[in-house]
N, C-alpha and C positions, 0 to 999 in steps of 0.2 A: 504494500500500499504506500510506504514511503516514496518508493521510485514513482509510482503513478503519480502522486501529489508533487512529487518534483517536476515530472514531465509537463503536467498542467501548468505549473507556475511558470517553468520556462517558455511553454508555448503562450502563455499570456505576455510574458515581458518582450518575447518576439514579435507579437502583433503590435505592442507599443513602439518597438523599434521601427518596424516598418512603416508605421503611421507616421513617426518622427522623420523618418527618411524621406517619405513622400512629401511631407511638409516642407522640408529643407530643400528639395528638388524644385518644389513649387516656388519657394521664396528666392531662388538662386544662391543659396548659401555656399560656403566652400568646403563644408565637411561632410559632403554626401559620399566620397569615396570611403572615409573612414567608417560611416554608418552602414554602407553597403558590405563592408568587411565584417563589422560587428553581427550584421544579419546572417552572413554566410557562417561565420563560427558558432552562432547560436543554432542554426539548422543542422550544423554537424553534430553538436552536443546532444540535441534532441533525438537525433537519428541512433546515437549510442546508447543513450538509455532506453530507447524503445528497443534495441537489440538485447539489453540487459535485462528488461522487464519479460520479454518474450522467453528467455532462456530460464527466469525463474518460474514462469507459469507452467513451462514443460516440466521442470523439475516436480513443482506441486501436483500435476496431472498424474506423473508416474507414482508419486506417493499414494495417490487417492485411488489407485486401481482397486476395483471390487475385490474381495476375498470370498472365492466360491464356497469354501467350508464354512465361513462365518454366516454366509447367507444361509446356506442349507440348515444350519444349527438353529437360526431365527426362525426359518420356516417351520422346522420340526416342533421349536416352542410354542408358536402360534397354532399349531394344529392341535397339540396337547392341551392349550387353554381352551381352544373351542371344543374339544372332546370334553373337558371338564364341565362345560356350560351345558353340553346335551346330557351329562350324567347327574344334573341337577347340582353341581358342586357349588351354585351360589345360593343353596338354602331355600330354592322356591321349585315348585313342581312345574316341569315342562310338558306340554301337551304332546301327544303322538304326531299332530301334524306339524307343530314346530320343530319337533326332532328330525322329522324327514326332511322339511325344508332346508335346515341347517346342513344336515348330513349331504343332500344333494349340492347344495353349495360347494362343501368342502371338498367333494369328488371332483366337481367341476374344475376348482382351483388346482387342486392337486395333479390333475391329468395335465392342465396346461403349463403348471410349473415343472411338470417331469419333461414335459416336450421340450420346453426352453432350456433347462439345464443340461439335458442330455443332447442338445444341440440336434434334435430331430430323429435321434437315434431309438428312441423310444415313444410309442403312443398307446394308450388305454382309451378305448372307445367310451364315452361317457354323454348321456343325454345331454342336449345342449351345446356340446363341443364336436365341431365337425373337422375330419381330417382331409387334407387335400393333397395334390401331388407335390406341392411345393410347401406346404407349410399347415398351420393349424389355424383354422376360422373361428375368431371370438367375436362377439358384438363390440362395435368400436363406432367413436364417431370421427366421420371424415371432414377434415376441415381443408377448404379450398383456400387457399393462401398464395396467389400468384406473386412471383417476384418479376421486376423488370430487369431484361438483359443489360448487362453493363456495356453500352456503346457511347463513345464520346463524339457528338456532332455540334460543330462549330456553326453557330449562326452568321453566315457572312452578309446577310443584311444589316447588320449593325456596322459594317465597314464601308458601306456605299451611301451615296446620298439619297435620302428618301423625302419624296415631295408629296404631300397629301392633296388630293384632286377631288374635285366635286363633280366632274362630269366623266363620261365614258371615253371620251376622245379630246385631244386638244394639242397645243403647241407649246413647247417651252423653250425660251430664248436663252442662250447662253452666251455672254460677252466676252469676245476675245481679248487677250491682253494686247494693248497698243504697242507697236514696235518703233513708231517715229518719235521725235524729240521736239521741243519748241526751239524755232530757229532763232536766231540773233536778229534783232530789230533796232534800227537807230531810232533815235527820240523823234516823237510826233508822227512817224510812219505808220501806215494803215498795218492792221493785225493781218498777218498771211493766213490763210486757210489751212486747218490741221485736216488730217486724213479722217474720213467718216468712221464712226465706231463700227467694228465687225461684229456681227451676232452669228453663232451657229444654232439654228433652229432643230430642235428634237420633238420629233412628233409621236405621241404615245396614243395607244387604243388598249383600254383595258380589258383584260380577259377574266373570265370566271373560271375558278377552280373549286370544284366541289366533290363531294363523295358521303356515303353513308355507312354506318355500321349497324345491322340487324342484332338484337340482343335479346335472348328471350327472358321476360320476367322471373322465371325459376333461377336463372344465373345470378340476377341482382339479388333476388330474395335469399337464396341460400349460401352466397358468398358470405366469408367471414370477415372480410375486408371492404373498403367502399370499392366496389368494382367499377361503378359508373365513373368515379374519380380517375381510376386508372385508365379507362377508355378514353376520357376526356383528354387526359395527358397524352395518351397515344396519338390522338387527332392533332393535338397542337405539334407534337414532334413530326408529323406528317407535312404539316404546314411550313414548317422549318426546312423540310428536305425539298418541298416544292419550290420555295425562294431559292435555295441553294442551287437546285437544278438549273433554274432559269439564270441565275448569275453566273455560274459556272461555263453556261453555254456561250456567254458573252467574253468571258474571261478567255476562253480557248480562241476566240477569234481575233484577239490582238496580235500584233506584229510578232511573228515567230522569231525567237533567238536561241539557236544552239549554244550550249555551254559545256565546256571541256575541262574548264579550271575555274578556281576561285577569282583569278585575274578577269575572266569574262564577266563575270558578275559585278567586280569592281568597275570595270569600264561603262558597264550600263547604268550604273549608280552615279558616275563622276560626269560621264560624257553624254550618254545617249539620253537621260532623262534631266529635264530641267531642275536646276536645285532648289526652285520654289515649291515643288512638288512633296507632299507628306508622305514618304515612301514606306511601303509596307512589303512583307513576302507572304504569299499565301502559297502554301507548299503541300504536294501530296507526301503521304507517309514514306514513300520510297526516296523523294527528294530530301525529306528531313533526315533520312538515314545518312545519305551523302553529305549533307550539311554536319551532321553530328559527328562525322570523321574528319573533317577539314581541320588542319593544324596551321600556325604561322611557323616562321623560320625557327622559332624557338622550341616549338615543339608542344606549344600551349593550343588548346581547342578554341576555334573561333567562335563557336556556338555558346554562349553564355549565360548564365543566370541574370535575371533582371528584376528587379521590384517595380520598375515603371511599366513594364509591358503587361498587357492583359493576360498573355499565355505563361509569362514568366520565363521566356526565352528571347534572345536578340542574337543577331549575326550581323557583323559589319555596321553595326549601329542600327540595324532595323528590326522591328518586332516581327515575330515568326508565327504564323498561324497555320498549323497543320491541319489537313483534311484528309479524307480516304482517297486512296488511289483511283478509285472508280469514279470520284467526282471530276478530276481533272484529266481522266483517260481511262487506262484499263489497268489491272493489278500488275505491279511490277514496273510499270513505266514511271520515271523520274520527271514530274512536271511542276512548274512553279508560275505564280504570278507575281511580277515586281513591278511596283509603281505606286501612284496615288488612287486607290480604288473609289475614295471619295470623289474625285474629279471624274476618273473612268466611267463609272457606271452610275445610273439615276434609276431608284425603283419609284415608280408611280403608284401610290396606295390609295386606291379607290375606298377599300373597306378593310378594316382590321380582320384578322381571322376569328371567326366566330363558330362556336357549337350550341346547338339546340336539339331538344328532344322532341320526337313527334310519334304519335301512335302508330303501333302496327296491327295489322288485322289476325295476328297469330300469337296471341297473348305475350306481346313483347312491345319493345319500343325502338325506334331508329333514331341514333345520335348522328346528326347531319353536321358535316364541318363544310364551311364556305370561306373562300378568301377570293378577293378580286384586286388585281395589281398589273402593271405592267413593267418591264425592264428594258431599258434601252442604254446603247453606249452613247456616252455624252463627250468625251474628249479622247480621241485615238490615239494622242501623243502623251497620254498619262500613265501606259504600262507596255509591259512585254510579256509574252507568253514563253517561258523557258523550258527547253528540253535537255537534260543532260545526258551525255554519253561519254564513253572513256575517250581519250585522245588517240 
């Protein structure tokens, strides 16, 4: 318990340090490197304590292994106590019917216990206890408690520009950055004309995505957990998958850039992309594996822990957002988007994802999920689609 309390205290202090570091970064203070080192040291200390706690738990489990002989003695003592009750050891008269019921219950328990303790090698047929080919069947309460599969899905819509619209179609102007400068003009001379503002027009056309799940009323009533809540969460996850699919389709259409080394990535960051872009890396799991193995000339890994990145990882100063291989290609392919997603793609949101119940005619209900949006490429120069291959 002392180690667990120490871990809890260390985690609390770590959380405070992370908050302090974020505040220091936001305020532009000079001690951010020192705070980040402190955070890393505390994380390693917590990992060490957790390993130590795990070892102690394993030792306790080994010490608490059940003693079969002890269990059999306890069972025998319990049986003898019940027999004394049957024989009237409590000082009152027990009816024949009561004696028969107690005796029958005792025989059922004995038969089941014999089967369990003999690991199925022994079985004696008793009323109420059924033998099957694979075991012994006894009355039991079946509890349906579904667990959700552990799958990490990053919501790419949080990285793009989202515009709420009130019509099903329309145009969205984007002002291009002017390239001309003010000319030098002599005193009292007329103002020369400047270049007209340049606009890029993005046309959106809202699409409707919807579906329904038919769920029996029995499933809802008999579940020991909030099955409707789990299903609602499942539909919300489908909404994220739908937006991710639409965004990834546009990502793959950006200018292709083959990558054979980290120098190729640096050239895109330093030369190909305008310095004003707020650059990020959205990478497939296979590309992430490639990044995770990159080292500098001193042998230090380039993929770094970061308290400022939403995913906790940066490479070459850019935040890294890993997604599944299938979202950017096929399994095993190493793809990535590098650039400013908020400038590159705009999501026109007509209606937030909603779920609602509708009655079904077969003793059930239908949970409907609806979302309406469109995604468009807004700035073709804001990013590149990378494909890594060995040189």
